[in-house]
N, C-alpha and C positions, 0 to 999 in steps of 0.2 A: 414241764411241758407233758401234755396230753399225749396218750399214744396214739399212733395213726394205724388205718388198717387201710390196705392195699387191698384190692383185687386183680390177677391178673389169669391171662390165659394159659392155666396149665398143658395145652397140649402143642402149643407155640411154642417150635423151638428157640424162635428168638428171644421169646420171654422167659422160658425157659433158663436161660444162660441170663439175663438181665437181671432179674430175679433171684439168682445166685449168687452172681457177685453182689446186690443189694444186701440179701442175707450176710453174706461172709462183714460187709462194712457195717451193717448196724447190729457193732457188739455188745450194745447196751438194752437190746431186743426192744426199741423203741417201737416197732411195725410189726403189727399181726399180717401176717401174708398169707392172702385167702384164695385157692384155686377157683374161679369161678365157671370153669370149664367140669367141674366135679357134682354129678348132678347131686349129690345128697349136701352141696353147699347153698346154703341161705343166700339170697342177694337182694339187696335193697330196691332194685327196679329189675324191669323185666333180664331175663341171662342172656339172650341175643344183643341187649344194648350192651353189658357189660363185657362181652366178649370181643364188640367192634371198637372199644376205645379201653382207655385204661382211668382206673376210677378208684378214688380214694374217700377216706373219709377222715376231714379233719378239725377237730374241736365243733364235733358235730354235725358239720357240711360235707355234702355229697359233692365232691369236686372229678371233673375227668378230663382226659389229654392233657395239654403243658402243665395245667392246674394243677392237676391229680401227680405228676410226676414231680411238680414244684414241691409240695404237700411230702412227698418220702423224702426228696434231698434235704428240706429242711430238718426232717427226722435224725438224720446221719451227719454227726460233725463236722465230717471230712466234704459234703456236698452243701453243708447247710446254708456257705455264703450264695452258692447259685442258686439256692431254693428264696433267699430272703431277696438275692436282686430281681427275682422271678414275681416279687409283691409291686414290681415298678409294673403298671399297667400297659406302658408301650415294649418291655421289656417282655412279660405273657404273652401280648399279643403274637410280637415274632418267634417267639419259641411256640405258639399253637400253630402258626402256618408254619413252621418247620414239619411239627408232628403230621399235622396232613399232608404235608407231602410225602412224610413217611409213610402212613396209613393208604397212599395209593400205591406206592411201591412193595408194600410188605409182604402180599399173597406171592412176588416173585422171588423177594430175600428167602423165604420158606421153604419155599419148593428148593432153589438152590441147595439153603444148609439142609435140608431133608435129604439130597443125593448126593451130597457133599460125604453127611454120615453114612449112608450104606454105601459109598465108597470106601469109607476106613475102617 
């Protein structure tokens, strides 16, 4: 299995928590996690596009959204069954619809999490 590269928004508190969890689950080091918010990071496409959606490269193919999450899941043994299930076009389409709904509420969730962390 080839290594998967995942670009994430290191400035997003939601993303930071999720990537921290994925790093813990990735015991084999099968994923290269890249902070697309870091100005010194090289991005395969426009940085603002990288930060607007989740991106990954699997087997030389740039994926975004639910397909990128599925690639990351396939690289983590615990989540691999879900990633394999997402190879089904119907399942992937459903996951993409869920992801698009999440993107619509992401700014509010980020604001809530920032306020919550500030109170702690």
